[in-house]
All heavy atoms as TSV, in Angstrom:
chain	resi	resn	atom	element	x	y	z
A	1	MET	N	N	-8.140	-6.360	-19.270
A	1	MET	CA	C	-7.167	-6.870	-18.323
A	1	MET	C	C	-7.324	-8.388	-18.273
A	1	MET	O	O	-8.346	-8.896	-17.851
A	1	MET	CB	C	-7.424	-6.234	-16.949
A	1	MET	CG	C	-6.343	-6.499	-15.964
A	1	MET	SD	S	-6.642	-5.777	-14.328
A	1	MET	CE	C	-6.420	-4.066	-14.651
A	2	SER	N	N	-6.337	-9.117	-18.709
A	2	SER	CA	C	-6.449	-10.575	-18.716
A	2	SER	C	C	-5.937	-11.160	-17.407
A	2	SER	O	O	-5.084	-10.574	-16.744
A	2	SER	CB	C	-5.644	-11.147	-19.884
A	2	SER	OG	O	-4.282	-10.857	-19.714
A	3	GLY	N	N	-6.478	-12.311	-17.043
A	3	GLY	CA	C	-6.045	-12.983	-15.827
A	3	GLY	C	C	-6.360	-12.222	-14.562
A	3	GLY	O	O	-5.511	-12.106	-13.687
A	4	ILE	N	N	-7.575	-11.733	-14.453
A	4	ILE	CA	C	-7.930	-10.949	-13.274
A	4	ILE	C	C	-7.958	-11.824	-12.021
A	4	ILE	O	O	-8.226	-13.014	-12.080
A	4	ILE	CB	C	-9.276	-10.219	-13.441
A	4	ILE	CG1	C	-10.418	-11.203	-13.615
A	4	ILE	CG2	C	-9.213	-9.233	-14.586
A	4	ILE	CD1	C	-11.775	-10.581	-13.476
A	5	THR	N	N	-7.685	-11.195	-10.887
A	5	THR	CA	C	-7.692	-11.881	-9.601
A	5	THR	C	C	-9.071	-11.835	-8.966
A	5	THR	O	O	-9.500	-12.777	-8.317
A	5	THR	CB	C	-6.666	-11.233	-8.652
A	5	THR	OG1	O	-5.394	-11.240	-9.296
A	5	THR	CG2	C	-6.569	-11.985	-7.345
A	6	GLY	N	N	-9.783	-10.715	-9.148
A	6	GLY	CA	C	-11.099	-10.588	-8.542
A	6	GLY	C	C	-11.770	-9.283	-8.927
A	6	GLY	O	O	-11.337	-8.587	-9.840
A	7	TYR	N	N	-12.831	-8.974	-8.182
A	7	TYR	CA	C	-13.633	-7.784	-8.434
A	7	TYR	C	C	-13.769	-6.984	-7.153
A	7	TYR	O	O	-13.794	-7.554	-6.071
A	7	TYR	CB	C	-15.047	-8.171	-8.889
A	7	TYR	CG	C	-15.085	-9.000	-10.139
A	7	TYR	CD1	C	-15.057	-10.389	-10.079
A	7	TYR	CD2	C	-15.154	-8.396	-11.387
A	7	TYR	CE1	C	-15.085	-11.155	-11.228
A	7	TYR	CE2	C	-15.198	-9.155	-12.548
A	7	TYR	CZ	C	-15.158	-10.531	-12.452
A	7	TYR	OH	O	-15.196	-11.284	-13.602
A	8	GLN	N	N	-13.880	-5.683	-7.293
A	8	GLN	CA	C	-14.231	-4.821	-6.172
A	8	GLN	C	C	-15.607	-4.248	-6.472
A	8	GLN	O	O	-15.850	-3.760	-7.569
A	8	GLN	CB	C	-13.229	-3.681	-5.994
A	8	GLN	CG	C	-11.909	-4.144	-5.452
A	8	GLN	CD	C	-10.952	-2.982	-5.212
A	8	GLN	OE1	O	-10.947	-2.021	-5.951
A	8	GLN	NE2	N	-10.153	-3.103	-4.176
A	9	ILE	N	N	-16.493	-4.346	-5.502
A	9	ILE	CA	C	-17.850	-3.834	-5.637
A	9	ILE	C	C	-18.000	-2.705	-4.629
A	9	ILE	O	O	-17.793	-2.901	-3.439
A	9	ILE	CB	C	-18.890	-4.932	-5.353
A	9	ILE	CG1	C	-18.655	-6.124	-6.265
A	9	ILE	CG2	C	-20.307	-4.377	-5.498
A	9	ILE	CD1	C	-19.334	-7.384	-5.817
A	10	SER	N	N	-18.353	-1.545	-5.113
A	10	SER	CA	C	-18.534	-0.389	-4.257
A	10	SER	C	C	-20.007	-0.010	-4.298
A	10	SER	O	O	-20.593	0.094	-5.370
A	10	SER	CB	C	-17.668	0.764	-4.763
A	10	SER	OG	O	-17.813	1.894	-3.943
A	11	TYR	N	N	-20.602	0.174	-3.114
A	11	TYR	CA	C	-22.006	0.582	-3.067
A	11	TYR	C	C	-22.180	1.678	-2.044
A	11	TYR	O	O	-21.439	1.778	-1.074
A	11	TYR	CB	C	-22.930	-0.603	-2.781
A	11	TYR	CG	C	-22.709	-1.279	-1.454
A	11	TYR	CD1	C	-23.502	-0.982	-0.359
A	11	TYR	CD2	C	-21.719	-2.246	-1.295
A	11	TYR	CE1	C	-23.312	-1.617	0.860
A	11	TYR	CE2	C	-21.526	-2.887	-0.094
A	11	TYR	CZ	C	-22.326	-2.560	0.981
A	11	TYR	OH	O	-22.128	-3.185	2.183
A	12	SER	N	N	-23.157	2.541	-2.317
A	12	SER	CA	C	-23.328	3.732	-1.497
A	12	SER	C	C	-24.772	4.190	-1.537
A	12	SER	O	O	-25.504	3.896	-2.483
A	12	SER	CB	C	-22.426	4.840	-2.042
A	12	SER	OG	O	-22.590	6.029	-1.310
A	13	THR	N	N	-25.170	4.919	-0.523
A	13	THR	CA	C	-26.488	5.549	-0.531
A	13	THR	C	C	-26.408	6.913	-1.200
A	13	THR	O	O	-27.421	7.545	-1.442
A	13	THR	CB	C	-27.027	5.708	0.903
A	13	THR	OG1	O	-26.068	6.419	1.681
A	13	THR	CG2	C	-27.305	4.351	1.526
A	14	SER	N	N	-25.212	7.351	-1.534
A	14	SER	CA	C	-24.995	8.626	-2.204
A	14	SER	C	C	-24.559	8.384	-3.642
A	14	SER	O	O	-23.665	7.573	-3.906
A	14	SER	CB	C	-23.898	9.413	-1.484
A	14	SER	OG	O	-23.438	10.477	-2.272
A	15	SER	N	N	-25.168	9.068	-4.596
A	15	SER	CA	C	-24.801	8.894	-6.001
A	15	SER	C	C	-23.399	9.421	-6.288
A	15	SER	O	O	-22.790	9.067	-7.281
A	15	SER	CB	C	-25.806	9.605	-6.903
A	15	SER	OG	O	-25.801	10.999	-6.644
A	16	LYS	N	N	-22.850	10.236	-5.392
A	16	LYS	CA	C	-21.499	10.784	-5.565
A	16	LYS	C	C	-20.435	9.919	-4.871
A	16	LYS	O	O	-19.257	10.244	-4.902
A	16	LYS	CB	C	-21.443	12.210	-5.028
A	16	LYS	CG	C	-22.458	13.127	-5.676
A	16	LYS	CD	C	-21.824	14.384	-6.143
A	16	LYS	CE	C	-22.848	15.341	-6.670
A	16	LYS	NZ	N	-23.057	15.273	-8.074
A	17	PHE	N	N	-20.870	8.827	-4.223
A	17	PHE	CA	C	-19.983	7.891	-3.530
A	17	PHE	C	C	-19.084	8.609	-2.522
A	17	PHE	O	O	-17.874	8.428	-2.504
A	17	PHE	CB	C	-19.140	7.090	-4.524
A	17	PHE	CG	C	-19.931	6.020	-5.213
A	17	PHE	CD1	C	-20.646	6.302	-6.358
A	17	PHE	CD2	C	-19.970	4.740	-4.707
A	17	PHE	CE1	C	-21.385	5.328	-6.989
A	17	PHE	CE2	C	-20.705	3.756	-5.327
A	17	PHE	CZ	C	-21.422	4.049	-6.472
A	18	THR	N	N	-19.697	9.436	-1.681
A	18	THR	CA	C	-18.924	10.089	-0.639
A	18	THR	C	C	-18.388	9.030	0.322
A	18	THR	O	O	-19.046	8.014	0.570
A	18	THR	CB	C	-19.781	11.117	0.132
A	18	THR	OG1	O	-20.932	10.474	0.645
A	18	THR	CG2	C	-20.187	12.268	-0.766
A	19	LYS	N	N	-17.229	9.236	0.840
A	19	LYS	CA	C	-16.541	8.236	1.661
A	19	LYS	C	C	-17.363	7.768	2.857
A	19	LYS	O	O	-17.341	6.601	3.221
A	19	LYS	CB	C	-15.206	8.797	2.119
A	19	LYS	CG	C	-14.289	7.765	2.691
A	19	LYS	CD	C	-12.880	8.300	2.813
A	19	LYS	CE	C	-11.935	7.207	3.164
A	19	LYS	NZ	N	-11.190	6.676	2.064
A	20	LYS	N	N	-18.123	8.658	3.451
A	20	LYS	CA	C	-18.892	8.340	4.646
A	20	LYS	C	C	-19.969	7.279	4.387
A	20	LYS	O	O	-20.328	6.516	5.266
A	20	LYS	CB	C	-19.545	9.627	5.149
A	20	LYS	CG	C	-20.026	9.583	6.547
A	20	LYS	CD	C	-20.514	10.973	6.944
A	20	LYS	CE	C	-20.621	11.091	8.432
A	20	LYS	NZ	N	-21.109	12.391	8.841
A	21	THR	N	N	-20.496	7.225	3.175
A	21	THR	CA	C	-21.607	6.320	2.880
A	21	THR	C	C	-21.228	5.191	1.921
A	21	THR	O	O	-22.088	4.524	1.383
A	21	THR	CB	C	-22.775	7.100	2.253
A	21	THR	OG1	O	-22.331	7.707	1.044
A	21	THR	CG2	C	-23.304	8.144	3.202
A	22	THR	N	N	-19.942	4.979	1.681
A	22	THR	CA	C	-19.497	4.001	0.694
A	22	THR	C	C	-18.790	2.825	1.350
A	22	THR	O	O	-17.994	3.002	2.258
A	22	THR	CB	C	-18.548	4.670	-0.323
A	22	THR	OG1	O	-19.229	5.751	-0.941
A	22	THR	CG2	C	-18.104	3.690	-1.386
A	23	LYS	N	N	-19.085	1.626	0.877
A	23	LYS	CA	C	-18.399	0.409	1.322
A	23	LYS	C	C	-17.906	-0.329	0.086
A	23	LYS	O	O	-18.546	-0.311	-0.957
A	23	LYS	CB	C	-19.334	-0.489	2.109
A	23	LYS	CG	C	-19.828	0.137	3.395
A	23	LYS	CD	C	-20.407	-0.908	4.315
A	23	LYS	CE	C	-21.071	-0.334	5.518
A	23	LYS	NZ	N	-20.251	0.322	6.465
A	24	THR	N	N	-16.750	-0.983	0.212
A	24	THR	CA	C	-16.182	-1.746	-0.889
A	24	THR	C	C	-15.949	-3.176	-0.416
A	24	THR	O	O	-15.423	-3.388	0.673
A	24	THR	CB	C	-14.856	-1.121	-1.364
A	24	THR	OG1	O	-15.093	0.232	-1.750
A	24	THR	CG2	C	-14.286	-1.876	-2.542
A	25	VAL	N	N	-16.372	-4.147	-1.225
A	25	VAL	CA	C	-16.162	-5.556	-0.899
A	25	VAL	C	C	-15.408	-6.222	-2.047
A	25	VAL	O	O	-15.514	-5.794	-3.193
A	25	VAL	CB	C	-17.492	-6.297	-0.633
A	25	VAL	CG1	C	-18.170	-5.768	0.606
A	25	VAL	CG2	C	-18.428	-6.203	-1.814
A	26	ASN	N	N	-14.639	-7.236	-1.725
A	26	ASN	CA	C	-13.916	-7.988	-2.735
A	26	ASN	C	C	-14.665	-9.274	-3.037
A	26	ASN	O	O	-15.250	-9.886	-2.150
A	26	ASN	CB	C	-12.500	-8.317	-2.259
A	26	ASN	CG	C	-11.643	-7.076	-2.124
A	26	ASN	OD1	O	-11.723	-6.177	-2.945
A	26	ASN	ND2	N	-10.837	-7.002	-1.089
A	27	ALA	N	N	-14.655	-9.671	-4.298
A	27	ALA	CA	C	-15.316	-10.904	-4.718
A	27	ALA	C	C	-14.396	-11.641	-5.678
A	27	ALA	O	O	-13.767	-11.027	-6.534
A	27	ALA	CB	C	-16.640	-10.585	-5.400
A	28	THR	N	N	-14.320	-12.956	-5.533
A	28	THR	CA	C	-13.491	-13.731	-6.439
A	28	THR	C	C	-14.324	-14.476	-7.472
A	28	THR	O	O	-13.809	-14.882	-8.499
A	28	THR	CB	C	-12.618	-14.737	-5.666
A	28	THR	OG1	O	-13.459	-15.490	-4.791
A	28	THR	CG2	C	-11.565	-14.026	-4.848
A	29	GLY	N	N	-15.612	-14.667	-7.231
A	29	GLY	CA	C	-16.488	-15.328	-8.194
A	29	GLY	C	C	-17.152	-14.312	-9.103
A	29	GLY	O	O	-16.781	-13.142	-9.134
A	30	THR	N	N	-18.154	-14.755	-9.836
A	30	THR	CA	C	-18.848	-13.851	-10.751
A	30	THR	C	C	-20.120	-13.294	-10.151
A	30	THR	O	O	-20.839	-12.561	-10.814
A	30	THR	CB	C	-19.184	-14.569	-12.074
A	30	THR	OG1	O	-19.936	-15.738	-11.779
A	30	THR	CG2	C	-17.923	-14.941	-12.827
A	31	SER	N	N	-20.422	-13.642	-8.889
A	31	SER	CA	C	-21.583	-13.057	-8.224
A	31	SER	C	C	-21.261	-12.839	-6.749
A	31	SER	O	O	-20.391	-13.513	-6.188
A	31	SER	CB	C	-22.815	-13.954	-8.363
A	31	SER	OG	O	-22.627	-15.146	-7.648
A	32	LYS	N	N	-21.961	-11.900	-6.151
A	32	LYS	CA	C	-21.739	-11.580	-4.740
A	32	LYS	C	C	-23.052	-11.093	-4.160
A	32	LYS	O	O	-23.719	-10.247	-4.743
A	32	LYS	CB	C	-20.675	-10.486	-4.618
A	32	LYS	CG	C	-20.410	-9.993	-3.226
A	32	LYS	CD	C	-19.612	-10.971	-2.431
A	32	LYS	CE	C	-19.210	-10.391	-1.088
A	32	LYS	NZ	N	-18.484	-11.321	-0.286
A	33	THR	N	N	-23.449	-11.632	-3.015
A	33	THR	CA	C	-24.646	-11.179	-2.316
A	33	THR	C	C	-24.205	-10.251	-1.194
A	33	THR	O	O	-23.366	-10.618	-0.376
A	33	THR	CB	C	-25.423	-12.373	-1.732
A	33	THR	OG1	O	-25.791	-13.238	-2.806
A	33	THR	CG2	C	-26.672	-11.905	-1.003
A	34	ILE	N	N	-24.765	-9.064	-1.188
A	34	ILE	CA	C	-24.454	-8.093	-0.141
A	34	ILE	C	C	-25.619	-8.085	0.823
A	34	ILE	O	O	-26.753	-7.801	0.441
A	34	ILE	CB	C	-24.203	-6.699	-0.735
A	34	ILE	CG1	C	-23.021	-6.767	-1.701
A	34	ILE	CG2	C	-23.940	-5.689	0.369
A	34	ILE	CD1	C	-22.797	-5.518	-2.492
A	35	LYS	N	N	-25.338	-8.430	2.068
A	35	LYS	CA	C	-26.386	-8.542	3.084
A	35	LYS	C	C	-26.468	-7.267	3.914
A	35	LYS	O	O	-25.615	-6.392	3.821
A	35	LYS	CB	C	-26.113	-9.741	3.976
A	35	LYS	CG	C	-26.125	-11.045	3.202
A	35	LYS	CD	C	-25.835	-12.217	4.081
A	35	LYS	CE	C	-25.842	-13.491	3.234
A	35	LYS	NZ	N	-25.628	-14.662	4.022
A	36	LYS	N	N	-27.482	-7.193	4.738
A	36	LYS	CA	C	-27.707	-6.092	5.682
A	36	LYS	C	C	-27.951	-4.752	4.993
A	36	LYS	O	O	-27.535	-3.712	5.474
A	36	LYS	CB	C	-26.551	-5.975	6.674
A	36	LYS	CG	C	-26.389	-7.218	7.532
A	36	LYS	CD	C	-25.308	-7.028	8.551
A	36	LYS	CE	C	-25.130	-8.301	9.371
A	36	LYS	NZ	N	-24.055	-8.211	10.322
A	37	LEU	N	N	-28.620	-4.768	3.843
A	37	LEU	CA	C	-29.029	-3.525	3.206
A	37	LEU	C	C	-30.413	-3.163	3.723
A	37	LEU	O	O	-31.208	-4.032	4.044
A	37	LEU	CB	C	-29.062	-3.680	1.677
A	37	LEU	CG	C	-27.728	-4.012	1.008
A	37	LEU	CD1	C	-27.933	-4.180	-0.489
A	37	LEU	CD2	C	-26.693	-2.948	1.297
A	38	THR	N	N	-30.704	-1.889	3.789
A	38	THR	CA	C	-31.968	-1.415	4.338
A	38	THR	C	C	-33.083	-1.532	3.304
A	38	THR	O	O	-32.953	-1.041	2.183
A	38	THR	CB	C	-31.841	0.055	4.791
A	38	THR	OG1	O	-30.731	0.146	5.688
A	38	THR	CG2	C	-33.097	0.522	5.490
A	39	LYS	N	N	-34.175	-2.175	3.693
A	39	LYS	CA	C	-35.327	-2.371	2.814
A	39	LYS	C	C	-35.936	-1.022	2.429
A	39	LYS	O	O	-36.084	-0.133	3.261
A	39	LYS	CB	C	-36.372	-3.218	3.545
A	39	LYS	CG	C	-37.512	-3.664	2.693
A	39	LYS	CD	C	-38.431	-4.580	3.479
A	39	LYS	CE	C	-39.546	-5.097	2.613
A	39	LYS	NZ	N	-40.405	-6.030	3.317
A	40	GLY	N	N	-36.249	-0.864	1.141
A	40	GLY	CA	C	-36.861	0.356	0.651
A	40	GLY	C	C	-35.880	1.479	0.333
A	40	GLY	O	O	-36.261	2.508	-0.200
A	41	LYS	N	N	-34.600	1.278	0.630
A	41	LYS	CA	C	-33.595	2.312	0.402
A	41	LYS	C	C	-32.963	2.148	-0.984
A	41	LYS	O	O	-32.868	1.046	-1.506
A	41	LYS	CB	C	-32.515	2.204	1.471
A	41	LYS	CG	C	-31.728	3.452	1.666
A	41	LYS	CD	C	-30.954	3.380	2.973
A	41	LYS	CE	C	-30.776	4.800	3.455
A	41	LYS	NZ	N	-30.207	4.899	4.750
A	42	THR	N	N	-32.535	3.242	-1.577
A	42	THR	CA	C	-31.887	3.216	-2.881
A	42	THR	C	C	-30.374	3.214	-2.699
A	42	THR	O	O	-29.826	3.996	-1.928
A	42	THR	CB	C	-32.306	4.436	-3.720
A	42	THR	OG1	O	-33.726	4.391	-3.905
A	42	THR	CG2	C	-31.636	4.431	-5.081
A	43	TYR	N	N	-29.703	2.316	-3.426
A	43	TYR	CA	C	-28.250	2.214	-3.390
A	43	TYR	C	C	-27.694	2.416	-4.791
A	43	TYR	O	O	-28.350	2.115	-5.777
A	43	TYR	CB	C	-27.806	0.841	-2.866
A	43	TYR	CG	C	-28.073	0.650	-1.403
A	43	TYR	CD1	C	-29.293	0.146	-0.958
A	43	TYR	CD2	C	-27.117	0.970	-0.450
A	43	TYR	CE1	C	-29.547	-0.024	0.392
A	43	TYR	CE2	C	-27.368	0.801	0.902
A	43	TYR	CZ	C	-28.577	0.306	1.314
A	43	TYR	OH	O	-28.830	0.146	2.649
A	44	TYR	N	N	-26.482	2.909	-4.844
A	44	TYR	CA	C	-25.765	3.090	-6.100
A	44	TYR	C	C	-24.591	2.119	-6.078
A	44	TYR	O	O	-23.868	2.037	-5.087
A	44	TYR	CB	C	-25.294	4.538	-6.232
A	44	TYR	CG	C	-26.458	5.504	-6.235
A	44	TYR	CD1	C	-26.965	6.016	-5.051
A	44	TYR	CD2	C	-27.070	5.862	-7.423
A	44	TYR	CE1	C	-28.051	6.868	-5.038
A	44	TYR	CE2	C	-28.162	6.719	-7.430
A	44	TYR	CZ	C	-28.646	7.224	-6.241
A	44	TYR	OH	O	-29.729	8.059	-6.235
A	45	VAL	N	N	-24.411	1.374	-7.180
A	45	VAL	CA	C	-23.421	0.293	-7.213
A	45	VAL	C	C	-22.515	0.459	-8.427
A	45	VAL	O	O	-22.976	0.809	-9.516
A	45	VAL	CB	C	-24.130	-1.086	-7.294
A	45	VAL	CG1	C	-23.113	-2.215	-7.298
A	45	VAL	CG2	C	-25.116	-1.255	-6.158
A	46	ARG	N	N	-21.224	0.195	-8.217
A	46	ARG	CA	C	-20.265	0.183	-9.319
A	46	ARG	C	C	-19.270	-0.955	-9.077
A	46	ARG	O	O	-19.067	-1.384	-7.934
A	46	ARG	CB	C	-19.563	1.527	-9.462
A	46	ARG	CG	C	-18.760	1.928	-8.259
A	46	ARG	CD	C	-18.229	3.332	-8.381
A	46	ARG	NE	N	-17.462	3.662	-7.172
A	46	ARG	CZ	C	-16.851	4.807	-6.983
A	46	ARG	NH1	N	-16.910	5.744	-7.906
A	46	ARG	NH2	N	-16.171	5.024	-5.873
A	47	VAL	N	N	-18.636	-1.433	-10.140
A	47	VAL	CA	C	-17.749	-2.596	-10.062
A	47	VAL	C	C	-16.470	-2.304	-10.851
A	47	VAL	O	O	-16.496	-1.579	-11.846
A	47	VAL	CB	C	-18.442	-3.839	-10.672
A	47	VAL	CG1	C	-17.536	-5.057	-10.634
A	47	VAL	CG2	C	-19.746	-4.124	-9.973
A	48	ARG	N	N	-15.362	-2.885	-10.386
A	48	ARG	CA	C	-14.121	-2.853	-11.170
A	48	ARG	C	C	-13.344	-4.135	-10.928
A	48	ARG	O	O	-13.528	-4.814	-9.914
A	48	ARG	CB	C	-13.275	-1.628	-10.848
A	48	ARG	CG	C	-12.647	-1.616	-9.485
A	48	ARG	CD	C	-11.816	-0.364	-9.319
A	48	ARG	NE	N	-11.275	-0.259	-7.959
A	48	ARG	CZ	C	-10.580	0.776	-7.524
A	48	ARG	NH1	N	-10.342	1.793	-8.331
A	48	ARG	NH2	N	-10.129	0.800	-6.286
A	49	THR	N	N	-12.475	-4.484	-11.856
A	49	THR	CA	C	-11.647	-5.682	-11.721
A	49	THR	C	C	-10.286	-5.291	-11.148
A	49	THR	O	O	-9.874	-4.139	-11.244
A	49	THR	CB	C	-11.422	-6.367	-13.087
A	49	THR	OG1	O	-10.785	-5.455	-13.965
A	49	THR	CG2	C	-12.737	-6.838	-13.676
A	50	TYR	N	N	-9.628	-6.287	-10.570
A	50	TYR	CA	C	-8.257	-6.051	-10.127
A	50	TYR	C	C	-7.419	-7.293	-10.355
A	50	TYR	O	O	-7.931	-8.409	-10.478
A	50	TYR	CB	C	-8.189	-5.603	-8.666
A	50	TYR	CG	C	-8.572	-6.654	-7.643
A	50	TYR	CD1	C	-7.624	-7.544	-7.138
A	50	TYR	CD2	C	-9.867	-6.760	-7.175
A	50	TYR	CE1	C	-7.968	-8.508	-6.198
A	50	TYR	CE2	C	-10.225	-7.708	-6.241
A	50	TYR	CZ	C	-9.270	-8.577	-5.757
A	50	TYR	OH	O	-9.619	-9.527	-4.836
A	51	LYS	N	N	-6.133	-7.078	-10.441
A	51	LYS	CA	C	-5.177	-8.161	-10.619
A	51	LYS	C	C	-4.043	-7.927	-9.634
A	51	LYS	O	O	-3.555	-6.801	-9.506
A	51	LYS	CB	C	-4.646	-8.149	-12.053
A	51	LYS	CG	C	-3.668	-9.244	-12.362
A	51	LYS	CD	C	-3.258	-9.197	-13.820
A	51	LYS	CE	C	-2.321	-10.344	-14.134
A	51	LYS	NZ	N	-2.007	-10.401	-15.559
A	52	SER	N	N	-3.655	-8.968	-8.917
A	52	SER	CA	C	-2.539	-8.860	-7.979
A	52	SER	C	C	-1.244	-9.241	-8.691
A	52	SER	O	O	-1.134	-10.335	-9.237
A	52	SER	CB	C	-2.750	-9.769	-6.779
A	52	SER	OG	O	-3.843	-9.314	-6.019
A	53	VAL	N	N	-0.293	-8.324	-8.693
A	53	VAL	CA	C	1.002	-8.571	-9.318
A	53	VAL	C	C	2.074	-8.239	-8.289
A	53	VAL	O	O	2.181	-7.093	-7.849
A	53	VAL	CB	C	1.192	-7.692	-10.581
A	53	VAL	CG1	C	2.567	-7.922	-11.188
A	53	VAL	CG2	C	0.096	-7.953	-11.591
A	54	ALA	N	N	2.819	-9.237	-7.886
A	54	ALA	CA	C	3.896	-9.076	-6.898
A	54	ALA	C	C	3.395	-8.391	-5.626
A	54	ALA	O	O	4.051	-7.511	-5.073
A	54	ALA	CB	C	5.064	-8.304	-7.508
A	55	GLY	N	N	2.186	-8.775	-5.192
A	55	GLY	CA	C	1.632	-8.235	-3.957
A	55	GLY	C	C	0.998	-6.859	-4.082
A	55	GLY	O	O	0.579	-6.270	-3.097
A	56	VAL	N	N	0.935	-6.332	-5.294
A	56	VAL	CA	C	0.348	-5.013	-5.534
A	56	VAL	C	C	-0.934	-5.191	-6.341
A	56	VAL	O	O	-0.952	-5.926	-7.321
A	56	VAL	CB	C	1.336	-4.109	-6.311
A	56	VAL	CG1	C	0.706	-2.764	-6.630
A	56	VAL	CG2	C	2.623	-3.930	-5.530
A	57	LYS	N	N	-2.009	-4.504	-5.917
A	57	LYS	CA	C	-3.288	-4.567	-6.634
A	57	LYS	C	C	-3.307	-3.544	-7.755
A	57	LYS	O	O	-3.119	-2.347	-7.513
A	57	LYS	CB	C	-4.453	-4.262	-5.693
A	57	LYS	CG	C	-5.160	-5.446	-5.178
A	57	LYS	CD	C	-6.407	-5.029	-4.420
A	57	LYS	CE	C	-6.875	-6.172	-3.559
A	57	LYS	NZ	N	-8.004	-5.814	-2.739
A	58	ILE	N	N	-3.526	-4.008	-8.973
A	58	ILE	CA	C	-3.676	-3.118	-10.118
A	58	ILE	C	C	-5.152	-3.161	-10.502
A	58	ILE	O	O	-5.682	-4.224	-10.815
A	58	ILE	CB	C	-2.799	-3.570	-11.297
A	58	ILE	CG1	C	-1.333	-3.585	-10.872
A	58	ILE	CG2	C	-3.027	-2.677	-12.502
A	58	ILE	CD1	C	-0.396	-4.210	-11.877
A	59	CYS	N	N	-5.822	-1.997	-10.455
A	59	CYS	CA	C	-7.269	-1.932	-10.666
A	59	CYS	C	C	-7.624	-1.292	-11.997
A	59	CYS	O	O	-6.936	-0.387	-12.468
A	59	CYS	CB	C	-7.925	-1.120	-9.550
A	59	CYS	SG	S	-7.672	-1.820	-7.918
A	60	SER	N	N	-8.731	-1.747	-12.568
A	60	SER	CA	C	-9.280	-1.105	-13.759
A	60	SER	C	C	-10.095	0.098	-13.323
A	60	SER	O	O	-10.233	0.374	-12.132
A	60	SER	CB	C	-10.170	-2.094	-14.521
A	60	SER	OG	O	-11.342	-2.371	-13.772
A	61	GLY	N	N	-10.688	0.787	-14.267
A	61	GLY	CA	C	-11.573	1.894	-13.933
A	61	GLY	C	C	-12.917	1.366	-13.451
A	61	GLY	O	O	-13.257	0.199	-13.668
A	62	TRP	N	N	-13.692	2.215	-12.780
A	62	TRP	CA	C	-15.002	1.816	-12.282
A	62	TRP	C	C	-15.993	1.693	-13.433
A	62	TRP	O	O	-15.915	2.439	-14.404
A	62	TRP	CB	C	-15.535	2.829	-11.271
A	62	TRP	CG	C	-14.833	2.787	-9.951
A	62	TRP	CD1	C	-13.964	3.706	-9.460
A	62	TRP	CD2	C	-14.947	1.782	-8.935
A	62	TRP	NE1	N	-13.528	3.337	-8.208
A	62	TRP	CE2	C	-14.124	2.150	-7.864
A	62	TRP	CE3	C	-15.674	0.593	-8.830
A	62	TRP	CZ2	C	-13.997	1.397	-6.700
A	62	TRP	CZ3	C	-15.542	-0.165	-7.676
A	62	TRP	CH2	C	-14.719	0.231	-6.638
A	63	SER	N	N	-16.928	0.789	-13.297
A	63	SER	CA	C	-18.002	0.627	-14.281
A	63	SER	C	C	-18.987	1.789	-14.177
A	63	SER	O	O	-18.888	2.630	-13.275
A	63	SER	CB	C	-18.755	-0.685	-14.023
A	63	SER	OG	O	-19.492	-0.580	-12.809
A	64	GLU	N	N	-19.954	1.792	-15.064
A	64	GLU	CA	C	-21.030	2.754	-14.996
A	64	GLU	C	C	-21.830	2.498	-13.710
A	64	GLU	O	O	-21.986	1.353	-13.295
A	64	GLU	CB	C	-21.934	2.552	-16.202
A	64	GLU	CG	C	-23.042	3.543	-16.349
A	64	GLU	CD	C	-23.861	3.273	-17.604
A	64	GLU	OE1	O	-23.272	3.048	-18.663
A	64	GLU	OE2	O	-25.101	3.280	-17.493
A	65	VAL	N	N	-22.306	3.539	-13.072
A	65	VAL	CA	C	-23.048	3.414	-11.808
A	65	VAL	C	C	-24.472	2.951	-12.087
A	65	VAL	O	O	-25.132	3.459	-13.003
A	65	VAL	CB	C	-23.071	4.754	-11.049
A	65	VAL	CG1	C	-23.934	4.665	-9.800
A	65	VAL	CG2	C	-21.652	5.185	-10.692
A	66	LYS	N	N	-24.930	1.957	-11.336
A	66	LYS	CA	C	-26.305	1.457	-11.442
A	66	LYS	C	C	-27.057	1.831	-10.184
A	66	LYS	O	O	-26.549	1.720	-9.072
A	66	LYS	CB	C	-26.314	-0.075	-11.587
A	66	LYS	CG	C	-25.672	-0.579	-12.844
A	66	LYS	CD	C	-26.472	-0.210	-14.046
A	66	LYS	CE	C	-25.842	-0.770	-15.304
A	66	LYS	NZ	N	-26.536	-0.385	-16.494
A	67	LYS	N	N	-28.295	2.271	-10.360
A	67	LYS	CA	C	-29.172	2.660	-9.251
A	67	LYS	C	C	-30.083	1.490	-8.940
A	67	LYS	O	O	-30.762	0.975	-9.835
A	67	LYS	CB	C	-29.984	3.890	-9.666
A	67	LYS	CG	C	-30.871	4.447	-8.620
A	67	LYS	CD	C	-31.585	5.691	-9.159
A	67	LYS	CE	C	-32.604	6.212	-8.213
A	67	LYS	NZ	N	-33.303	7.379	-8.748
A	68	ILE	N	N	-30.098	1.037	-7.676
A	68	ILE	CA	C	-30.874	-0.135	-7.288
A	68	ILE	C	C	-31.690	0.187	-6.040
A	68	ILE	O	O	-31.166	0.746	-5.074
A	68	ILE	CB	C	-29.939	-1.330	-6.990
A	68	ILE	CG1	C	-29.154	-1.692	-8.244
A	68	ILE	CG2	C	-30.713	-2.523	-6.468
A	68	ILE	CD1	C	-28.049	-2.658	-8.007
A	69	LYS	N	N	-32.964	-0.178	-6.054
A	69	LYS	CA	C	-33.818	0.001	-4.883
A	69	LYS	C	C	-34.037	-1.372	-4.261
A	69	LYS	O	O	-34.482	-2.305	-4.919
A	69	LYS	CB	C	-35.167	0.630	-5.261
A	69	LYS	CG	C	-36.006	0.944	-4.051
A	69	LYS	CD	C	-37.134	1.866	-4.371
A	69	LYS	CE	C	-37.860	2.228	-3.085
A	69	LYS	NZ	N	-38.830	3.271	-3.261
A	70	VAL	N	N	-33.758	-1.504	-2.965
A	70	VAL	CA	C	-33.881	-2.773	-2.253
A	70	VAL	C	C	-35.355	-3.036	-1.984
A	70	VAL	O	O	-36.089	-2.181	-1.486
A	70	VAL	CB	C	-33.083	-2.740	-0.925
A	70	VAL	CG1	C	-33.258	-4.037	-0.171
A	70	VAL	CG2	C	-31.627	-2.465	-1.194
A	71	LYS	N	N	-35.790	-4.268	-2.315
A	71	LYS	CA	C	-37.189	-4.641	-2.103
A	71	LYS	C	C	-37.398	-5.209	-0.724
A	71	LYS	O	O	-36.574	-5.787	-0.127
A	71	LYS	CB	C	-37.621	-5.674	-3.138
A	71	LYS	CG	C	-37.651	-5.093	-4.525
A	71	LYS	CD	C	-38.113	-6.138	-5.506
A	71	LYS	CE	C	-38.137	-5.547	-6.903
A	71	LYS	NZ	N	-38.610	-6.477	-7.886
């Protein structure tokens, strides 16, 4: 997808990304710091790009899920 507008980052405490435990944030740069994560807890993270066309968000598919433990 050329000319992307930004990224959506989805993270969850559930590997199945159930709605109750999932949050999505938008990022326009190439990095994003997510604050207020619980120390010692494991999170699952995935990313996708999006492009805004005429006020409509067109999204790519989600990336491979990465497992991260907060230090």
